[in-house]
Structures are given as C-alpha cells and as structure tokens.
C-alpha positions as CSV (number, residue, x, y, z in Angstrom):
1,M,-74.9,-41.5,-12.1
2,K,-75.4,-41.7,-15.9
3,K,-73.3,-44.0,-18.0
4,K,-72.1,-41.0,-20.0
5,E,-70.7,-39.3,-16.8
6,K,-69.1,-42.6,-15.7
7,G,-67.3,-42.9,-19.0
8,Q,-66.0,-39.3,-18.7
9,I,-64.6,-40.0,-15.3
10,L,-62.9,-43.1,-16.5
11,I,-61.3,-41.2,-19.4
12,V,-60.0,-38.5,-16.9
13,V,-58.6,-41.3,-14.6
14,L,-56.9,-43.0,-17.6
15,I,-55.4,-39.7,-18.7
16,G,-54.1,-39.1,-15.2
17,L,-52.6,-42.6,-15.0
18,V,-50.9,-42.0,-18.4
19,L,-49.5,-38.7,-17.3
20,M,-48.2,-40.2,-14.0
21,G,-46.6,-43.0,-16.0
22,I,-44.8,-40.3,-18.1
23,F,-43.8,-37.9,-15.3
24,I,-43.0,-40.1,-12.4
25,P,-40.1,-41.9,-14.1
26,A,-38.8,-38.5,-15.2
27,L,-39.2,-37.2,-11.7
28,V,-37.4,-40.2,-10.3
29,N,-34.6,-39.7,-12.9
30,Y,-34.3,-36.0,-12.0
31,I,-34.0,-36.8,-8.3
32,Q,-31.4,-39.4,-9.0
33,Q,-29.5,-37.0,-11.3
34,E,-29.8,-34.2,-8.7
35,A,-28.3,-36.6,-6.1
36,R,-25.5,-37.4,-8.4
37,W,-25.0,-33.6,-9.2
38,T,-25.0,-32.9,-5.5
39,V,-22.3,-35.5,-4.8
40,K,-20.3,-34.3,-7.8
41,E,-20.5,-30.7,-6.7
42,R,-19.5,-31.7,-3.1
43,K,-16.5,-33.5,-4.5
44,S,-15.7,-30.6,-6.8
45,S,-16.0,-28.2,-3.9
46,L,-13.8,-30.4,-1.8
47,A,-11.0,-30.4,-4.5
48,F,-11.3,-26.6,-4.6
49,H,-11.1,-26.2,-0.8
50,L,-8.0,-28.5,-0.9
51,A,-6.4,-26.1,-3.4
52,E,-7.3,-23.2,-1.1
53,S,-5.5,-24.9,1.7
54,G,-2.5,-25.2,-0.4
55,I,-2.5,-21.5,-1.2
56,D,-2.7,-20.7,2.6
57,R,0.1,-23.1,3.3
58,G,2.2,-21.6,0.5
59,I,1.7,-18.0,1.8
60,W,2.8,-19.0,5.3
61,K,5.9,-20.7,3.9
62,I,6.9,-17.9,1.6
63,K,6.7,-15.3,4.4
64,E,8.4,-17.3,7.1
65,S,11.7,-15.5,6.5
66,T,13.3,-12.8,4.3
67,S,15.7,-15.5,3.0
68,T,12.8,-17.7,1.8
69,W,11.2,-14.7,0.1
70,A,14.4,-13.7,-1.6
71,A,15.1,-17.3,-2.7
72,V,11.7,-17.5,-4.4
73,A,10.9,-14.0,-5.6
74,V,14.4,-12.6,-6.3
75,N,16.5,-15.6,-7.2
76,G,13.8,-18.0,-8.5
77,T,15.3,-20.8,-6.5
78,A,13.3,-24.0,-6.1
79,I,12.1,-24.7,-2.5
80,P,12.0,-28.3,-1.5
81,N,8.4,-29.6,-1.1
82,Y,7.1,-26.6,-2.9
83,S,7.8,-27.5,-6.5
84,F,5.0,-30.1,-6.9
85,D,7.5,-32.6,-5.4
86,K,5.4,-33.4,-2.3
87,T,1.8,-34.4,-1.8
88,Y,0.3,-33.0,1.4
89,R,-2.3,-35.2,3.2
90,D,-3.2,-33.1,6.3
91,V,-6.7,-32.2,5.1
92,E,-9.4,-34.9,5.3
93,G,-10.9,-36.0,2.1
94,G,-8.0,-35.5,-0.3
95,V,-4.6,-34.2,-1.0
96,Y,-2.9,-31.1,-2.4
97,R,0.4,-29.9,-3.7
98,I,2.1,-26.5,-4.1
99,R,4.5,-24.9,-6.5
100,F,6.4,-21.5,-6.2
101,S,7.8,-19.3,-9.0
102,S,9.1,-15.8,-9.2
103,G,7.3,-12.9,-10.8
104,P,5.4,-11.9,-12.9
105,D,6.7,-8.5,-11.8
106,T,9.6,-7.4,-9.6
107,N,9.2,-8.2,-5.9
108,E,6.4,-10.6,-6.6
109,A,6.0,-14.4,-6.4
110,T,3.4,-16.8,-7.8
111,I,1.9,-19.6,-5.8
112,I,0.0,-22.4,-7.6
113,A,-1.9,-25.0,-5.5
114,E,-3.8,-28.0,-6.8
115,G,-6.3,-30.0,-4.7
116,K,-7.5,-33.6,-5.5
117,D,-10.5,-35.3,-4.1
118,A,-9.6,-38.7,-2.8
119,S,-12.8,-40.5,-4.0
120,S,-13.5,-38.9,-7.4
121,Q,-9.8,-38.0,-8.2
122,E,-11.1,-34.6,-9.5
123,V,-8.4,-31.9,-9.5
124,R,-8.9,-28.2,-9.2
125,A,-6.1,-25.5,-9.3
126,I,-5.7,-22.0,-8.0
127,R,-3.0,-19.4,-8.9
128,C,-2.2,-16.6,-6.5
129,V,0.3,-13.7,-7.0
130,V,1.6,-12.1,-3.9
131,Q,3.7,-9.0,-3.5
132,N,6.1,-8.1,-0.7
133,Q,4.5,-4.7,-0.2
134,A,6.1,-3.5,3.1
135,F,4.6,0.0,2.7
136,P,1.0,-0.2,1.5
137,G,0.4,3.6,1.7
138,A,2.0,7.0,1.2
139,M,1.8,8.0,4.9
140,L,1.7,5.4,7.7
141,T,1.6,6.2,11.4
142,G,1.3,4.4,14.7
143,G,-0.3,7.5,16.2
144,A,-2.6,10.2,15.0
145,I,-2.4,12.4,11.8
146,T,-3.6,16.0,12.1
147,Y,-3.3,18.3,9.1
148,S,-4.8,21.4,7.5
149,N,-4.4,24.0,4.9
150,A,-2.3,23.1,1.8
151,F,-1.3,19.5,2.4
152,D,-1.6,17.0,-0.5
153,I,-0.9,13.2,-0.6
154,H,-1.1,11.6,-4.0
155,W,-1.0,8.1,-5.5
156,G,-1.2,6.2,-2.1
157,A,-3.4,5.9,0.9
158,I,-3.1,7.4,4.4
159,M,-3.1,4.7,7.2
160,A,-3.1,5.4,10.9
161,Q,-3.5,3.5,14.1
162,G,-4.8,6.7,15.7
163,N,-7.3,9.3,14.5
164,I,-7.0,10.9,11.1
165,D,-8.0,14.5,11.8
166,I,-8.5,16.8,8.8
167,Q,-8.9,20.4,10.0
168,T,-9.2,23.6,8.0
169,G,-8.3,25.0,4.6
170,V,-7.9,23.3,1.3
171,A,-7.1,20.0,3.1
172,A,-10.7,19.7,4.3
173,Q,-12.0,20.1,0.7
174,D,-9.6,17.5,-0.8
175,Y,-11.3,14.1,-0.8
176,Y,-8.2,12.2,-1.8
177,P,-6.4,9.9,-1.1
178,R,-8.2,7.1,0.6
179,K,-7.9,7.2,4.4
180,Y,-7.8,4.2,6.8
181,S,-7.8,4.6,10.5
182,A,-8.0,2.1,13.3
183,Q,-9.8,4.8,15.2
184,V,-11.9,7.6,13.5
185,V,-11.5,9.8,10.4
186,T,-12.8,13.3,11.3
187,C,-12.9,16.8,9.8
188,N,-14.0,19.8,11.8
189,S,-14.5,22.1,8.8
190,K,-18.2,22.8,8.5
191,G,-19.8,21.2,5.4
192,Y,-16.9,18.8,4.9
193,E,-17.4,16.4,7.8
194,R,-16.3,12.7,7.4
195,D,-17.2,10.2,10.1
196,T,-19.7,11.8,12.5
197,T,-20.6,8.6,14.4
198,G,-17.3,7.7,16.0
199,L,-16.6,4.0,16.2
200,N,-20.3,3.3,15.8
201,P,-21.4,2.3,12.2
202,P,-21.4,3.4,9.6
203,N,-17.6,3.4,9.6
204,T,-17.0,4.3,5.9
205,D,-18.5,6.1,3.0
206,G,-17.1,3.3,0.8
207,I,-14.9,5.6,-1.3
208,E,-12.7,8.0,0.7
209,W,-12.5,7.1,4.4
210,W,-12.7,4.1,6.7
211,S,-12.8,4.2,10.5
212,D,-12.3,1.3,12.8
213,Y,-10.2,-0.3,10.1
214,P,-7.7,-3.2,10.7
215,V,-4.6,-1.2,9.6
216,P,-2.0,-3.8,8.4
217,D,1.2,-4.6,10.2
218,L,4.4,-2.9,9.1
219,P,7.8,-4.4,8.5
220,V,10.4,-4.8,11.2
221,L,13.3,-2.8,10.0
222,D,16.8,-4.0,10.3
223,F,18.1,-0.9,12.2
224,V,21.5,-2.5,12.9
225,S,22.1,-3.0,9.2
226,L,20.8,0.5,8.3
227,R,22.9,2.2,10.9
228,K,26.0,0.4,9.8
229,S,25.3,1.4,6.2
230,A,25.1,5.1,7.2
231,E,28.3,4.8,9.2
232,D,30.2,3.3,6.3
233,S,29.0,6.1,3.9
234,G,29.6,8.9,6.3
235,T,25.9,9.8,6.7
236,L,25.4,8.9,10.3
237,N,24.2,11.7,12.7
238,I,25.0,14.5,10.3
239,Y,24.4,18.0,11.5
240,G,25.3,21.4,10.1
241,C,24.7,25.1,10.7
242,N,25.8,28.7,9.6
243,Y,28.2,30.8,11.5
244,K,29.7,34.3,11.1
245,S,33.4,34.8,10.5
246,G,33.9,38.5,10.4
247,K,31.6,39.8,7.6
248,K,31.5,36.4,5.9
249,T,28.9,33.7,6.6
250,I,30.2,30.2,6.6
251,Y,27.6,27.7,5.6
252,N,27.0,24.0,6.5
253,A,29.6,23.6,9.2
254,P,30.7,21.2,10.5
255,W,28.9,18.5,8.4
256,T,29.9,16.0,10.9
257,S,28.3,14.1,13.8
258,N,29.5,17.0,16.1
259,L,26.7,19.3,17.1
260,C,26.5,23.0,16.2
261,S,26.3,24.4,19.7
262,G,30.1,24.6,20.1
263,I,30.6,26.8,17.1
264,K,31.2,30.5,18.0
265,S,28.8,33.0,16.4
266,A,26.6,30.2,15.0
267,V,23.5,31.6,13.2
268,Y,21.7,28.3,13.5
269,S,23.3,26.8,16.6
270,H,20.5,24.4,17.5
271,D,22.1,21.0,18.2
272,K,19.5,19.2,16.0
273,H,19.8,21.3,12.8
274,F,20.7,19.8,9.4
275,L,21.0,22.9,7.3
276,N,20.6,23.0,3.5
277,P,20.8,19.3,2.9
278,W,21.0,19.8,-0.8
279,K,24.5,21.2,-0.4
280,H,25.9,18.0,1.1
281,G,28.1,16.1,-1.3
282,S,26.4,12.8,-0.7
283,A,22.8,14.1,-1.1
284,L,22.0,12.2,-4.3
285,K,24.1,9.1,-3.8
286,N,21.2,6.9,-2.6
287,Y,22.8,6.4,0.8
288,V,21.2,5.6,4.1
289,W,20.9,8.7,6.3
290,Y,20.6,7.8,10.0
291,W,20.1,9.8,13.2
292,D,20.1,8.2,16.6
293,G,18.1,11.1,18.1
294,D,16.2,14.1,16.9
295,V,16.9,16.2,13.8
296,E,15.4,19.3,12.2
297,L,15.9,19.8,8.5
298,I,16.1,23.5,7.9
299,G,16.9,25.9,5.1
300,G,15.3,27.7,2.2
301,T,14.4,26.6,-1.3
302,G,16.5,26.0,-4.4
303,S,20.2,25.4,-3.6
304,S,19.5,26.3,0.0
305,G,16.9,23.6,0.4
306,S,16.8,19.9,0.6
307,G,17.3,17.2,-2.0
308,I,18.1,13.8,-0.5
309,Y,17.9,10.6,-2.6
310,G,18.1,7.7,-0.3
311,T,16.7,6.2,2.9
312,V,16.2,8.6,5.8
313,I,16.0,7.0,9.3
314,I,15.4,9.2,12.3
315,R,15.0,7.3,15.6
316,G,13.8,10.4,17.5
317,N,11.6,13.3,16.5
318,C,11.8,15.2,13.2
319,V,10.9,18.7,12.0
320,L,10.7,19.4,8.3
321,N,11.3,23.2,8.0
322,V,12.9,23.4,4.6
323,G,12.2,23.6,0.9
324,D,13.2,21.3,-2.0
325,N,15.5,21.3,-5.0
326,Y,15.6,17.8,-6.6
327,S,14.1,17.3,-10.1
328,F,14.0,13.9,-11.8
329,T,11.6,11.6,-13.7
330,G,10.2,8.7,-11.8
331,P,7.5,6.0,-12.1
332,I,3.8,6.4,-11.1
333,P,2.2,3.5,-9.3
334,K,0.0,1.6,-11.7
335,N,-3.0,1.7,-9.4
336,A,-2.6,5.3,-8.4
337,W,-6.0,6.1,-9.9
338,R,-7.7,4.2,-7.1
339,E,-7.1,7.1,-4.7
340,Y,-9.3,9.4,-6.7
341,G,-12.8,7.8,-6.5
342,K,-13.5,11.2,-4.9
343,I,-11.5,14.3,-5.7
344,S,-13.8,16.9,-4.2
345,K,-17.0,16.6,-2.3
346,T,-19.0,16.2,-5.5
347,T,-16.6,15.1,-8.2
348,G,-14.4,12.1,-8.9
349,D,-12.1,10.7,-11.5
350,T,-13.5,11.1,-15.0
351,K,-12.4,10.6,-18.6
352,A,-10.7,14.1,-18.5
353,T,-6.9,14.2,-17.9
354,D,-4.9,16.2,-15.4
355,E,-7.5,16.0,-12.6
356,Y,-4.6,14.9,-10.4
357,P,-0.8,14.5,-11.0
358,G,-0.2,11.9,-13.7
359,D,-3.9,11.5,-14.6
360,A,-4.3,9.9,-18.0
361,G,-8.1,9.7,-18.0
362,L,-10.7,7.5,-16.3
363,Q,-8.9,4.9,-14.1
364,A,-5.6,5.5,-16.0
365,V,-2.3,7.1,-15.1
366,D,0.9,8.0,-17.0
367,A,3.9,5.6,-16.7
368,T,6.2,8.4,-15.4
369,Y,6.1,11.8,-13.8
370,S,8.6,14.6,-14.2
371,F,9.2,16.0,-10.7
372,G,10.0,19.7,-11.0
373,S,9.0,20.0,-14.7
374,S,5.7,18.4,-14.9
375,G,4.3,20.5,-17.8
376,S,1.1,22.4,-17.2
377,G,0.4,20.8,-13.9
378,W,-3.0,19.5,-12.9
379,S,-6.3,21.1,-11.9
380,N,-9.6,20.0,-10.4
381,A,-12.7,21.4,-8.8
382,L,-10.6,23.0,-6.1
383,G,-8.4,25.0,-8.5
384,S,-5.2,24.8,-10.4
385,Y,-1.9,23.6,-9.1
386,G,1.3,24.6,-10.9
387,G,3.3,21.8,-12.3
388,T,6.7,23.4,-12.1
389,N,6.9,23.4,-8.3
390,T,6.9,19.6,-7.7
391,D,10.6,19.1,-7.2
392,V,11.2,17.1,-4.0
393,G,13.3,17.3,-0.9
394,I,13.4,13.6,-0.1
395,R,13.2,10.7,-2.6
396,G,12.8,7.4,-0.7
397,L,11.7,6.3,2.7
398,L,11.4,8.8,5.6
399,Y,11.1,6.9,8.9
400,V,10.6,8.8,12.1
401,G,10.7,6.9,15.4
402,G,9.1,9.7,17.3
403,D,6.8,12.5,16.1
404,L,6.9,14.4,12.8
405,L,6.1,18.1,12.5
406,I,5.8,19.5,9.0
407,E,6.6,23.2,8.8
408,G,8.2,23.9,5.4
409,V,7.4,23.3,1.7
410,L,9.4,20.2,1.3
411,D,7.8,17.6,-1.1
412,I,8.5,13.9,-0.9
413,N,8.4,11.1,-3.4
414,G,8.3,7.8,-1.5
415,V,6.8,6.8,1.8
416,V,6.5,8.6,5.2
417,W,6.4,6.2,8.1
418,V,6.0,7.7,11.6
419,V,5.8,5.7,14.8
420,G,4.3,8.6,16.7
421,N,2.1,11.5,15.6
422,V,2.1,13.6,12.5
423,T,1.2,17.3,12.6
424,K,0.9,19.9,9.9
425,G,-0.2,22.9,11.9
426,T,-3.2,25.1,11.2
427,G,-0.9,28.2,11.2
428,N,1.3,26.7,8.4
429,T,-0.1,27.6,5.0
430,D,2.9,26.4,3.0
431,R,2.2,23.5,0.7
432,C,3.7,20.1,1.3
433,I,3.0,17.2,-1.1
434,I,3.8,13.5,-0.6
435,F,3.8,11.4,-3.8
436,Y,3.6,7.7,-3.0
437,S,6.2,5.3,-4.5
438,E,5.8,1.6,-4.3
439,Q,9.4,1.0,-5.2
440,I,10.7,1.4,-1.6
441,S,13.1,-1.4,-0.5
442,V,14.9,-1.4,2.8
443,P,16.5,-4.1,4.9
444,S,13.8,-5.7,7.1
445,L,13.5,-8.7,9.4
446,N,10.1,-9.9,8.2
447,V,8.0,-10.2,5.1
448,V,4.7,-8.4,4.6
449,L,2.7,-9.9,1.8
450,T,-0.4,-8.7,0.0
451,R,-2.4,-10.7,-2.5
452,K,-2.2,-9.0,-5.9
453,S,-4.3,-11.5,-7.8
454,W,-6.2,-14.8,-7.2
455,E,-7.9,-17.0,-9.8
456,E,-8.8,-20.6,-10.7
457,I,-6.8,-22.1,-13.5
458,P,-6.8,-25.5,-15.3
459,P,-4.8,-28.2,-13.5
460,S,-1.3,-29.0,-14.8
461,S,-0.4,-32.3,-16.4
462,T,2.5,-32.9,-14.0
463,A,2.3,-36.4,-12.4
464,W,1.5,-36.4,-8.7
465,V,4.1,-37.7,-6.2
466,N,2.9,-40.6,-4.1
C-alpha cells in the first residue's frame, strides 16, 4: 500500500474517532434524558390515574342514595370526606382527594379529584360534571317499539330493550331521532332498510341507529309516594264517560274512581275510559295522575281532547285515542340538534333553519318553542309540517306499566316510558308527535347519573390533609 493511501485511511479513522467523540456523549446524554423523561411520564401518569380513581369513587358516592344527591346537587351541602378534607390511600403509589359542589346547571353536580404521586409529589387534577338524567331519551321501553305512518319523535332519542321496528309510511323515511336497541333496529319498507345483519356486525350506521346497544338502566320510581300524591289531589283512578238523559248528553260523568259501566244509557261505558281529559278541573295543575290498572284516554280534539300538565302513571295498559288542546311556550333541550345528523336518507342538519322544530341552523336550536302557535312550522326533504297543530295532550312524564297503543293525534312534550311494548299501528294514519323534555323530575328511589363533561384542570392550592 502506498504511503499516500495509508495517510488517507488514517485521516478517515481520525475523523471517525472525532465524530464518535462528539456523538457518543450526546447519545449517552439522550439515553439518560429519555430514561428521566420516561420516569417522569410514568409518575405523571400515576398522578393522573390516581385522580381518575378519585372521580370514580366520587361518582359512586354521589349516586349511593337520593338523599346524598339532593344534599350535593340541590342544597350544596358539604359531604364529610368529600370536601378535600380526607386523603385516600387505597391505591398503590400515591394518594388522592375529592371535592363535591353543586351545579353548574340545575340538577347537576361537579366532582373534582386530585391525585398525587408518592415519590415525585406531582399533582394532577380532573373535573367531572355529572347530571341526574333519569330519562335519557324521548321514548324508553323495556319491550319492542313498532310504528308506522305519521309518527314523529323530536329532540330526544328512542331507546328499547327489544326491537325497534319501523314499518311503512312517512315514519320509514324519517331518519331522526337516534335509535338505540338492545336487540335490532329494523325497517321493512323497501329502500329504507336499517340493520340488515341482525345482531351480527355492523350494528350501527354511526349516525341514526344502533343495534345490540347497552341501553342504560332507568330509575326506580317511588310508586308509593306517587300514588299518595294522586290520592291527595283527587286524581287517583279517574274515569269518565258520556250518557244520555232524555235528549241531552251529559259529559264526563262520574269523574270519580267509580267505573262507567254502572251508568244507564252510557255512550262510552267502557270501564277503562277517561273521556275528554281537558275538561277536568285539575287538568293543568301539575298533579300526579295515577291509575292502578288500565286506562284509555278518549275524545276528540280541541276542548273535547286532552290537555294534562303533570305526571301520568298508569300501572296497567294504556290506549291513547284522543286529540290535544294545550298550548304553551316551553324550553328546547340544548343538545336537541344531536338527533338530526340524518333527517332523511340523504340529508342532515345544515345551516338552514326550520329543518326540524326549533332548528336555529347548523347544530343550533332555539331556546324555547311555542307549542300550538309555532309560527310557520318546519319543513324538510319529506315535506312541510304545519306549525299551528303542535299543541299537546300531555306535558310531563307518561309512564305505562304494561303496553301502550297509540291510536289518536295526541302530542306529548316530555318523556314516554313503557315497561312493555309500544305500537302505533299500520292502519292508523293520524299524526302523533313526542317532543322530548329533559326537565322531567319525579320521586325515585335511585340516582341515574350521566357524565356531562370531563376535563383536566390545574391543581388547587388547598393544603393536603395528612
């Protein structure tokens, strides 16, 4: 090898040694830093997981009884051990603490939990707002829901433990609201099918329907308290009918818990009839209406129809075979727009207004809605719906312990909860609308919480209790 070549190799080796001298210390330093970052991240994650444990513990505490919920969310009462006055040590690697407060809105509570890593003393905090939302949808049923023709549900979801079966007519073409079934969401109208694979995936289109869905538990109502309230207000087991007295028709007799079958010449003598509920003197007094067995609401429209403001509890079966006559202005749920990701098969919520009741544009709703005088109404791809025919027959909760059959044009603002099955028959072309209200409050024996928001926040400056 020539001397010149040997010299070139030596220069390359020297350059390599210089570069190694530069990069190896940097690499070692990087590895050391990475190790420190990994340890720091592990400790930071541990503090975060401790805070999460605190949120979980707080939720279980706040829902343990209706009295605890009322103390926190309604009265703003401090709960011992949940005001940053106790340090919990049941999770390895650190400690956490919890603080409750009421709000920010009605029927809500805020849980703040802070976790602290035992070795690094790093603290991270989480804030969670929970809502006692006993009724998370407009129609809830423990059985199946079968409906067709002109049947609209607005502002809230449909939830069923059984199948949701959409049949013929306009109902098949309406792709709102969202539908959740523990079984299958189906539609037998050609061209408008929903789930065609049964309980096999895919179980949702991601917008309108969900099959095989874990439908949430519902509250356990305090029927003893509800029945006593109806007894005190004279609205327990109310029945009424028409009967002929000579050439004169006597309406709404006897308006008592006595049945109509004993009245001579009764026009509507069925034992279960509650005729023309609007005519009852207590119709708008926000009472509890309670039936131990079956009842059929019957009558016409207008003053011969229904207009009950209150809580309607029917422990047996119910038939709605009546119109409505109650006009008022009420709130629209803030998140009502979520039900209209699909409105028709090819369209959804846009910047346009009046695509559904109370629509104020893309993902926006009006604050209130005038039931019975809602202006020009609303329209969508399926046609126009008159806004002057949205007065309601029931404002509040309708609970049915058996099955519900919808036969008339009665509209509802509130929640419909049916233990059995719901049917709006294929032969019934009359329109029935249910407008969801999230402002339903009834005596219950448990607390059903939903997480409204969840976010990490800066830790507080409050000193920790040893």
